[in-house]
N, CA, C and O of each residue as an XYZ file, in Angstrom:
716
protein
N      47.890    -27.111     -4.094
C      47.199    -26.394     -5.135
C      45.808    -26.999     -5.379
O      44.850    -26.282     -5.669
N      45.714    -28.355     -5.256
C      44.421    -29.009     -5.429
C      43.446    -28.538     -4.353
O      42.260    -28.340     -4.617
N      43.963    -28.364     -3.141
C      43.102    -27.917     -2.047
C      42.550    -26.523     -2.321
O      41.390    -26.240     -2.021
N      43.376    -25.657     -2.888
C      42.934    -24.307     -3.203
C      41.783    -24.336     -4.201
O      40.775    -23.658     -4.001
N      41.922    -25.121     -5.286
C      40.859    -25.206     -6.291
C      39.603    -25.842     -5.713
O      38.490    -25.428     -6.041
N      39.772    -26.846     -4.853
C      38.624    -27.460     -4.203
C      37.903    -26.447     -3.324
O      36.678    -26.338     -3.362
N      38.680    -25.702     -2.529
C      38.102    -24.695     -1.643
C      37.415    -23.588     -2.450
O      36.311    -23.166     -2.105
N      38.059    -23.118     -3.516
C      37.465    -22.075     -4.366
C      36.182    -22.573     -5.020
O      35.202    -21.833     -5.103
N      36.179    -23.831     -5.487
C      34.972    -24.407     -6.091
C      33.856    -24.528     -5.069
O      32.693    -24.261     -5.372
N      34.212    -24.930     -3.865
C      33.232    -25.051     -2.794
C      32.591    -23.698     -2.477
O      31.379    -23.608     -2.283
N      33.400    -22.669     -2.429
C      32.867    -21.324     -2.166
C      31.944    -20.885     -3.295
O      30.882    -20.320     -3.032
N      32.328    -21.133     -4.548
C      31.480    -20.764     -5.683
C      30.149    -21.502     -5.645
O      29.097    -20.890     -5.832
N      30.181    -22.812     -5.405
C      28.949    -23.589     -5.330
C      28.093    -23.094     -4.170
O      26.881    -22.930     -4.315
N      28.716    -22.856     -3.025
C      27.994    -22.348     -1.871
C      27.381    -20.990     -2.168
O      26.257    -20.701     -1.756
N      28.126    -20.159     -2.886
C      27.634    -18.825     -3.243
C      26.364    -18.921     -4.069
O      25.383    -18.240     -3.772
N      26.364    -19.749     -5.094
C      25.200    -19.834     -5.967
C      24.061    -20.619     -5.332
O      22.893    -20.350     -5.613
N      24.382    -21.576     -4.489
C      23.336    -22.362     -3.839
C      22.609    -21.540     -2.797
O      21.381    -21.591     -2.728
N      23.326    -20.787     -1.988
C      22.672    -20.042     -0.915
C      22.131    -18.704     -1.380
O      21.270    -18.128     -0.715
N      22.610    -18.198     -2.495
C      22.169    -16.892     -2.970
C      20.717    -16.931     -3.413
O      20.031    -15.910     -3.365
N      20.242    -18.082     -3.839
C      18.895    -18.157     -4.386
C      17.816    -18.344     -3.321
O      16.641    -18.130     -3.620
N      18.158    -18.729     -2.104
C      17.118    -19.002     -1.124
C      16.458    -17.746     -0.578
O      15.422    -17.857      0.078
N      16.994    -16.571     -0.812
C      16.377    -15.325     -0.358
C      15.587    -14.622     -1.465
O      14.688    -13.833     -1.174
N      15.906    -14.894     -2.703
C      15.264    -14.200     -3.828
C      13.751    -14.391     -3.788
O      13.256    -15.502     -3.596
N      13.033    -13.298     -3.972
C      11.576    -13.322     -3.994
C      10.915    -13.208     -2.631
O       9.696    -13.055     -2.553
N      11.684    -13.279     -1.563
C      11.099    -13.188     -0.232
C      10.788    -11.733      0.106
O      11.513    -10.821     -0.293
N       9.717    -11.534      0.838
C       9.342    -10.200      1.301
C       9.968     -9.984      2.673
O      10.202    -10.937      3.416
N      10.237     -8.722      3.001
C      10.852     -8.410      4.287
C      10.030     -7.362      5.029
O       9.365     -6.522      4.423
N      10.094     -7.432      6.337
C       9.536     -6.417      7.222
C      10.680     -5.996      8.133
O      11.312     -6.840      8.768
N      10.947     -4.705      8.200
C      12.069     -4.190      8.982
C      11.536     -3.095      9.905
O      10.970     -2.108      9.434
N      11.711     -3.259     11.187
C      11.264     -2.258     12.152
C      12.424     -1.756     12.984
O      13.429     -2.448     13.151
N      12.281     -0.552     13.506
C      13.343      0.068     14.282
C      12.717      0.914     15.383
O      11.705      1.582     15.170
N      13.328      0.877     16.554
C      12.932      1.725     17.676
C      14.192      2.382     18.210
O      15.164      1.692     18.514
N      14.193      3.702     18.329
C      15.390      4.436     18.710
C      15.021      5.520     19.721
O      13.998      6.189     19.578
N      15.858      5.689     20.741
C      15.676      6.766     21.719
C      16.961      7.576     21.780
O      18.053      7.016     21.873
N      16.826      8.906     21.729
C      17.972      9.809     21.851
C      17.708     10.731     23.028
O      16.707     11.446     23.057
N      18.618     10.711     24.002
C      18.470     11.547     25.195
C      19.758     12.337     25.366
O      20.832     11.759     25.535
N      19.648     13.651     25.321
C      20.799     14.537     25.507
C      20.454     15.514     26.615
O      19.389     16.132     26.603
N      21.359     15.649     27.573
C      21.112     16.543     28.686
C      22.316     17.454     28.874
O      23.463     17.014     28.805
N      22.038     18.721     29.110
C      23.096     19.695     29.345
C      22.626     20.739     30.334
O      21.485     20.698     30.793
N      23.498     21.674     30.663
C      23.149     22.681     31.656
C      22.038     23.614     31.169
O      21.225     24.069     31.974
N      21.991     23.904     29.882
C      20.977     24.827     29.361
C      19.916     24.147     28.511
O      18.867     24.736     28.251
N      20.167     22.936     28.080
C      19.281     22.317     27.110
C      19.128     20.832     27.372
O      20.110     20.140     27.643
N      17.912     20.343     27.293
C      17.627     18.916     27.310
C      16.918     18.584     26.005
O      16.060     19.336     25.542
N      17.280     17.461     25.424
C      16.666     17.057     24.157
C      16.404     15.563     24.205
O      17.317     14.778     24.460
N      15.177     15.170     23.965
C      14.798     13.766     23.941
C      13.931     13.509     22.727
O      13.033     14.293     22.419
N      14.198     12.408     22.034
C      13.328     11.974     20.951
C      13.220     10.460     20.987
O      14.194      9.764     21.275
N      12.044      9.960     20.697
C      11.785      8.534     20.608
C      11.170      8.291     19.237
O      10.090      8.798     18.935
N      11.863      7.510     18.406
C      11.374      7.308     17.047
C      11.202      5.836     16.727
O      11.867      4.971     17.298
N      10.298      5.575     15.807
C      10.022      4.223     15.351
C       9.804      4.270     13.841
O       9.182      5.194     13.319
N      10.327      3.257     13.150
C      10.094      3.176     11.709
C       9.692      1.757     11.348
O      10.045      0.805     12.044
N       8.966      1.624     10.275
C       8.532      0.328      9.776
C       8.661      0.362      8.261
O       8.117      1.249      7.603
N       9.395     -0.621      7.703
C       9.665     -0.674      6.271
C       9.273     -2.039      5.716
O       9.398     -3.055      6.400
N       8.800     -2.054      4.473
C       8.417     -3.273      3.773
C       9.152     -3.311      2.442
O       9.300     -2.280      1.786
N       9.615     -4.491      2.034
C      10.308     -4.610      0.763
C      10.297     -6.033      0.258
O       9.663     -6.912      0.842
N      11.019     -6.253     -0.853
C      11.116     -7.570     -1.459
C      12.534     -7.777     -1.955
O      13.119     -6.883     -2.567
N      13.092     -8.957     -1.692
C      14.453     -9.281     -2.111
C      14.415     -9.720     -3.571
O      13.657    -10.618     -3.939
N      15.234     -9.083     -4.394
C      15.286     -9.391     -5.822
C      16.233    -10.556     -6.085
O      16.914    -11.023     -5.172
N      16.278    -11.025     -7.326
C      17.107    -12.183     -7.683
C      18.601    -11.913     -7.520
O      19.377    -12.853     -7.355
N      19.016    -10.651     -7.562
C      20.437    -10.335     -7.345
C      20.746    -10.087     -5.863
O      21.799     -9.543     -5.529
N      19.824    -10.487     -4.975
C      19.956    -10.374     -3.519
C      20.037     -8.928     -3.025
O      20.660     -8.666     -1.996
N      19.426     -8.000     -3.732
C      19.292     -6.624     -3.252
C      17.827     -6.388     -2.917
O      16.950     -7.136     -3.350
N      17.574     -5.340     -2.139
C      16.189     -4.987     -1.837
C      16.045     -3.478     -1.693
O      16.979     -2.771     -1.313
N      14.868     -3.021     -2.003
C      14.404     -1.673     -1.672
C      13.284     -1.871     -0.668
O      12.404     -2.706     -0.880
N      13.303     -1.127      0.410
C      12.239     -1.191      1.406
C      11.665      0.213      1.588
O      12.409      1.190      1.677
N      10.357      0.301      1.641
C       9.665      1.583      1.778
C       8.747      1.526      2.985
O       8.187      0.477      3.304
N       8.598      2.653      3.650
C       7.730      2.691      4.814
C       7.647      4.087      5.387
O       7.666      5.078      4.658
N       7.554      4.150      6.706
C       7.402      5.441      7.366
C       8.129      5.502      8.688
O       8.558      4.488      9.240
N       8.257      6.730      9.184
C       8.931      6.993     10.451
C       8.048      7.923     11.282
O       7.464      8.873     10.762
N       7.961      7.633     12.579
C       7.187      8.446     13.503
C       8.073      8.759     14.704
O       8.705      7.858     15.255
N       8.127     10.028     15.117
C       8.970     10.440     16.240
C       8.167     11.291     17.215
O       7.409     12.170     16.807
N       8.343     11.018     18.523
C       7.788     11.851     19.591
C       8.919     12.642     20.229
O      10.036     12.143     20.362
N       8.624     13.887     20.624
C       9.584     14.745     21.331
C       8.989     15.062     22.700
O       8.372     16.114     22.861
N       9.157     14.177     23.700
C       8.420     14.316     24.959
C       8.936     15.361     25.949
O       8.116     15.935     26.667
N      10.233     15.647     26.037
C      10.719     16.484     27.142
C      11.739     17.514     26.682
O      12.879     17.499     27.145
N      11.355     18.394     25.792
C      12.271     19.452     25.368
C      11.484     20.605     24.775
O      10.271     20.698     24.966
N      12.166     21.480     24.058
C      11.484     22.649     23.496
C      10.544     22.276     22.352
O       9.940     23.160     21.744
N      10.411     21.003     22.054
C       9.435     20.537     21.066
C       8.253     19.845     21.745
O       7.581     19.020     21.126
N       7.990     20.179     23.040
C       6.886     19.550     23.754
C       5.616     19.601     22.933
O       5.367     20.558     22.199
N       4.815     18.556     23.068
C       3.561     18.429     22.333
C       3.771     18.466     20.829
O       2.914     18.949     20.089
N       4.904     17.959     20.380
C       5.184     17.881     18.955
C       5.570     16.455     18.578
O       6.016     15.665     19.410
N       5.386     16.160     17.314
C       5.772     14.860     16.773
C       6.163     15.069     15.317
O       5.877     16.111     14.728
N       6.820     14.068     14.746
C       7.139     14.135     13.319
C       6.724     12.835     12.656
O       6.729     11.771     13.275
N       6.365     12.941     11.388
C       5.932     11.781     10.623
C       6.335     11.995      9.164
O       6.268     13.109      8.647
N       6.755     10.909      8.511
C       7.149     11.019      7.118
C       7.604      9.696      6.528
O       7.692      8.693      7.236
N       7.895      9.692      5.227
C       8.294      8.465      4.535
C       9.753      8.097      4.799
O      10.583      8.956      5.099
N      10.050      6.788      4.680
C      11.403      6.251      4.830
C      11.705      5.332      3.655
O      10.799      4.778      3.032
N      12.987      5.182      3.367
C      13.427      4.298      2.290
C      14.740      3.648      2.713
O      15.535      4.251      3.433
N      14.962      2.415      2.261
C      16.208      1.717      2.586
C      16.596      0.835      1.413
O      15.739      0.258      0.744
N      17.899      0.735      1.170
C      18.471     -0.103      0.111
C      19.509     -1.016      0.755
O      20.378     -0.548      1.489
N      19.422     -2.300      0.486
C      20.361     -3.237      1.082
C      20.742     -4.338      0.123
O      20.124     -4.503     -0.929
N      21.749     -5.080      0.483
C      22.236     -6.199     -0.328
C      22.671     -7.320      0.588
O      23.236     -7.081      1.655
N      22.404     -8.556      0.165
C      22.850     -9.751      0.864
C      23.988    -10.363      0.060
O      23.788    -10.800     -1.073
N      25.177    -10.394      0.642
C      26.350    -10.966     -0.011
C      26.661    -12.278      0.701
O      27.099    -12.263      1.851
N      26.441    -13.420      0.033
C      26.673    -14.711      0.692
C      28.143    -14.903      1.044
O      29.022    -14.686      0.209
N      28.404    -15.310      2.283
C      29.764    -15.618      2.721
C      29.970    -17.127      2.771
O      30.867    -17.657      2.115
N      29.157    -17.805      3.533
C      29.092    -19.259      3.587
C      27.618    -19.611      3.707
O      26.766    -18.726      3.782
N      27.319    -20.902      3.725
C      25.935    -21.331      3.759
C      25.148    -20.619      4.863
O      25.471    -20.752      6.043
N      24.128    -19.872      4.482
C      23.199    -19.166      5.363
C      23.793    -17.978      6.119
O      23.107    -17.398      6.961
N      25.028    -17.599      5.854
C      25.645    -16.437      6.492
C      25.920    -15.387      5.425
O      26.554    -15.671      4.409
N      25.433    -14.159      5.670
C      25.533    -13.092      4.695
C      26.174    -11.852      5.305
O      26.011    -11.575      6.493
N      26.893    -11.121      4.488
C      27.260     -9.748      4.785
C      26.141     -8.929      4.160
O      25.842     -9.100      2.978
N      25.517     -8.044      4.930
C      24.304     -7.366      4.467
C      24.361     -5.861      4.743
O      23.629     -5.373      5.604
N      25.212     -5.117      4.032
C      25.255     -3.668      4.236
C      23.960     -3.008      3.752
O      23.260     -3.543      2.893
N      23.660     -1.842      4.315
C      22.467     -1.111      3.877
C      22.653      0.380      4.070
O      23.511      0.834      4.827
N      21.820      1.128      3.360
C      21.815      2.591      3.427
C      20.354      3.033      3.346
O      19.542      2.386      2.685
N      20.029      4.121      4.010
C      18.640      4.564      3.983
C      18.479      5.977      4.482
O      19.453      6.675      4.764
N      17.229      6.387      4.585
C      16.953      7.725      5.070
C      15.466      7.995      5.189
O      14.632      7.179      4.796
N      15.153      9.158      5.739
C      13.769      9.577      5.899
C      13.680     11.094      5.893
O      14.646     11.789      6.206
N      12.520     11.588      5.536
C      12.196     13.017      5.608
C      10.876     13.108      6.355
O       9.885     12.501      5.949
N      10.861     13.871      7.452
C       9.664     13.954      8.288
C       9.276     15.397      8.540
O      10.131     16.267      8.705
N       7.983     15.635      8.568
C       7.455     16.949      8.937
C       7.218     16.961     10.450
O       6.618     16.034     10.993
N       7.689     18.008     11.128
C       7.438     18.177     12.562
C       6.143     18.969     12.709
O       5.997     20.051     12.142
N       5.211     18.419     13.473
C       3.885     19.021     13.636
C       3.563     19.122     15.121
O       4.183     18.441     15.938
N       2.620     19.948     15.467
C       2.215     20.116     16.865
C       2.383     21.559     17.277
O       2.012     22.465     16.532
N       2.954     21.793     18.490
C       3.158     23.150     18.988
C       4.153     23.932     18.144
O       4.133     25.163     18.142
N       5.012     23.236     17.434
C       5.992     23.881     16.565
C       6.050     23.125     15.249
O       5.804     21.920     15.220
N       6.370     23.810     14.165
C       6.473     23.179     12.857
C       7.928     23.152     12.418
O       8.718     24.015     12.800
N       8.273     22.162     11.620
C       9.639     22.064     11.129
C       9.830     20.840     10.264
O       8.871     20.257      9.757
N      11.099     20.457     10.103
C      11.440     19.313      9.264
C      12.599     18.540      9.896
O      13.460     19.124     10.554
N      12.610     17.234      9.690
C      13.713     16.385     10.116
C      14.151     15.549      8.922
O      13.324     14.924      8.258
N      15.457     15.539      8.649
C      16.035     14.743      7.563
C      17.078     13.829      8.184
O      17.947     14.282      8.928
N      16.989     12.552      7.877
C      17.903     11.575      8.448
C      18.448     10.675      7.349
O      17.677     10.130      6.558
N      19.775     10.511      7.288
C      20.442      9.590      6.371
C      21.327      8.670      7.195
O      21.966      9.121      8.145
N      21.377      7.382      6.847
C      22.173      6.436      7.621
C      22.734      5.342      6.726
O      22.216      5.076      5.642
N      23.797      4.716      7.197
C      24.409      3.583      6.495
C      25.075      2.676      7.525
O      25.643      3.148      8.510
N      25.000      1.391      7.289
C      25.723      0.409      8.094
C      26.478     -0.491      7.127
O      25.878     -1.326      6.450
N      27.799     -0.321      7.062
C      28.584     -1.091      6.092
C      28.884     -2.523      6.535
O      29.164     -3.380      5.697
N      28.828     -2.792      7.840
C      29.177     -4.122      8.341
C      28.013     -4.665      9.158
O      27.872     -4.361     10.342
N      27.183     -5.471      8.509
C      26.083     -6.151      9.184
C      26.097     -7.606      8.709
O      26.079     -7.878      7.509
N      26.130     -8.514      9.648
C      26.088     -9.935      9.321
C      24.694    -10.457      9.616
O      24.069    -10.069     10.603
N      24.211    -11.342      8.749
C      22.903    -11.957      8.942
C      23.049    -13.461      8.789
O      23.675    -13.949      7.848
N      22.459    -14.186      9.732
C      22.461    -15.636      9.673
C      21.028    -16.115      9.511
O      20.182    -15.830     10.358
N      20.746    -16.833      8.443
C      19.409    -17.310      8.112
C      19.170    -18.640      8.827
O      19.321    -19.706      8.230
N      18.795    -18.573     10.108
C      18.733    -19.778     10.923
C      17.403    -20.510     10.860
O      17.355    -21.692     11.200
N      16.339    -19.874     10.447
C      15.026    -20.507     10.299
C      14.462    -20.099      8.946
O      15.019    -19.236      8.268
N      13.379    -20.709      8.564
C      12.756    -20.405      7.266
C      12.482    -18.913      7.101
O      12.741    -18.355      6.035
N      11.969    -18.268      8.126
C      11.577    -16.863      8.009
C      12.374    -15.914      8.885
O      12.122    -14.710      8.844
N      13.320    -16.395      9.671
C      14.024    -15.527     10.607
C      15.525    -15.503     10.336
O      16.138    -16.523     10.023
N      16.087    -14.323     10.464
C      17.526    -14.142     10.329
C      18.014    -13.377     11.551
O      17.413    -12.372     11.930
N      19.082    -13.836     12.163
C      19.725    -13.088     13.240
C      20.660    -12.068     12.608
O      21.353    -12.380     11.639
N      20.685    -10.857     13.145
C      21.550     -9.816     12.596
C      22.497     -9.304     13.672
O      22.163     -9.254     14.856
N      23.672     -8.932     13.228
C      24.647     -8.274     14.099
C      25.343     -7.211     13.253
O      26.004     -7.534     12.266
N      25.196     -5.966     13.635
C      25.814     -4.867     12.905
C      26.905     -4.226     13.725
O      26.768     -4.047     14.936
N      27.985     -3.882     13.061
C      29.115     -3.253     13.730
C      29.465     -1.984     12.966
O      29.921     -2.040     11.824
N      29.252     -0.862     13.592
C      29.571      0.410     12.966
C      28.385      0.992     12.226
O      27.471      0.281     11.808
N      28.426      2.292     12.077
C      27.360      2.978     11.364
C      27.844      4.380     10.994
O      28.851      4.870     11.504
N      27.109      4.989     10.111
C      27.285      6.410      9.807
C      25.879      7.005      9.778
O      24.960      6.400      9.225
N      25.708      8.182     10.368
C      24.384      8.783     10.485
C      24.501     10.295     10.406
O      25.358     10.898     11.052
N      23.640     10.896      9.617
C      23.508     12.357      9.559
C      22.050     12.672      9.852
O      21.154     12.167      9.176
N      21.810     13.500     10.853
C      20.459     13.854     11.244
C      20.362     15.376     11.333
O      21.150     16.010     12.035
N      19.401     15.957     10.626
C      19.202     17.405     10.630
C      17.764     17.693     11.030
O      16.827     17.169     10.428
N      17.596     18.533     12.052
C      16.274     18.951     12.502
C      16.228     20.474     12.508
O      17.134     21.129     13.024
N      15.167     21.032     11.930
C      14.971     22.482     11.911
C      13.526     22.763     12.300
O      12.593     22.278     11.660
N      13.353     23.545     13.348
C      12.017     23.969     13.758
C      12.132     25.375     14.324
O      13.102     25.696     15.009
N      11.152     26.202     14.041
C      11.166     27.616     14.425
C      12.529     28.211     14.062
O      12.878     28.252     12.882
N      13.283     28.658     15.016
C      14.590     29.260     14.719
C      15.748     28.381     15.190
O      16.887     28.842     15.259
N      15.461     27.109     15.515
C      16.490     26.207     16.027
C      16.840     25.178     14.972
O      15.949     24.569     14.379
N      18.132     24.973     14.730
C      18.616     23.921     13.836
C      19.564     23.015     14.612
O      20.441     23.488     15.335
N      19.377     21.719     14.454
C      20.237     20.730     15.107
C      20.804     19.826     14.020
O      20.050     19.194     13.279
N      22.123     19.763     13.924
C      22.792     18.890     12.967
C      23.654     17.915     13.754
O      24.540     18.323     14.504
N      23.392     16.630     13.579
C      24.182     15.592     14.241
C      24.835     14.730     13.174
O      24.162     14.231     12.272
N      26.145     14.557     13.278
C      26.878     13.672     12.383
C      27.597     12.660     13.258
O      28.424     13.027     14.093
N      27.283     11.391     13.068
C      27.867     10.329     13.875
C      28.422      9.252     12.962
O      27.817      8.919     11.943
N      29.564      8.715     13.328
C      30.130      7.580     12.597
C      30.998      6.788     13.551
O      31.678      7.351     14.409
N      30.969      5.478     13.392
C      31.781      4.631     14.242
C      31.939      3.271     13.594
O      31.009      2.760     12.972
N      33.102      2.693     13.739
C      33.321      1.320     13.311
C      33.777      0.437     14.455
O      34.079     -0.737     14.241
N      33.835      0.974     15.673
C      34.372      0.145     16.740
C      33.541      0.095     18.007
O      33.629     -0.902     18.725
N      32.749      1.090     18.330
C      32.096      1.048     19.636
C      30.578      1.025     19.579
O      29.927      1.176     20.613
N      30.006      0.845     18.423
C      28.562      0.734     18.336
C      28.212     -0.589     17.675
O      28.730     -0.918     16.608
N      27.347     -1.331     18.305
C      26.921     -2.595     17.732
C      25.434     -2.746     17.972
O      24.884     -2.183     18.919
N      24.801     -3.496     17.123
C      23.383     -3.745     17.265
C      23.076     -5.187     16.925
O      23.718     -5.777     16.055
N      22.103     -5.753     17.603
C      21.684     -7.115     17.353
C      20.184     -7.110     17.159
O      19.480     -6.324     17.793
N      19.686     -7.969     16.296
C      18.263     -7.981     16.067
C      17.820     -9.202     15.303
O      18.591    -10.134     15.073
N      16.554     -9.176     14.913
C      15.948    -10.249     14.139
C      15.347     -9.623     12.893
O      14.710     -8.572     12.959
N      15.552    -10.265     11.778
C      15.065     -9.830     10.471
C      14.037    -10.854     10.039
O      14.341    -12.047     10.022
N      12.833    -10.434      9.691
C      11.763    -11.361      9.340
C      11.540    -11.331      7.837
O      11.405    -10.257      7.251
N      11.501    -12.508      7.205
C      11.180    -12.616      5.777
C      10.015    -13.574      5.614
O       9.814    -14.455      6.451
N       9.254    -13.414      4.557
C       8.162    -14.345      4.263
C       7.909    -14.341      2.768
O       8.297    -13.407      2.065
N       7.255    -15.393      2.283
C       6.974    -15.522      0.838
C       5.676    -14.872      0.479
O       5.282    -14.882     -0.687
């Protein structure tokens, strides 16, 4: 029983000690994504990039704001691109010293411009993302699973994609913070 109280106290102290080292830090979050779909009647390709900026609050949550840019190089959206604002909300939940569970949710709304006009709406969430704060400004990330809803409408074509997975999609990256 003494070991249990010692272990519980250690976790509490670790929680409060490590929770404060991220508060007040600014973050930069970037993403690069390629979607390639090929079929007998239709090919669809998009290459998108987003860049978000935010600040970690004292409760270890953050709001990040930025933009998203997408090119449509080889499909019925030739010579078209989309651009618009993005937003993301995340939280750092301390597990042990410098290791966090960091789920997040976000989305974007983009106008499609060029040879065709339209709109793209994207919502996403990653419930299982681990972050290890290994250097002063760098964190290694590993995410397992995601949920994504993507809707594109241009001219008379609508594309709705709903994706979710907790077992076969993983991502690794680097998260940059600075004061």
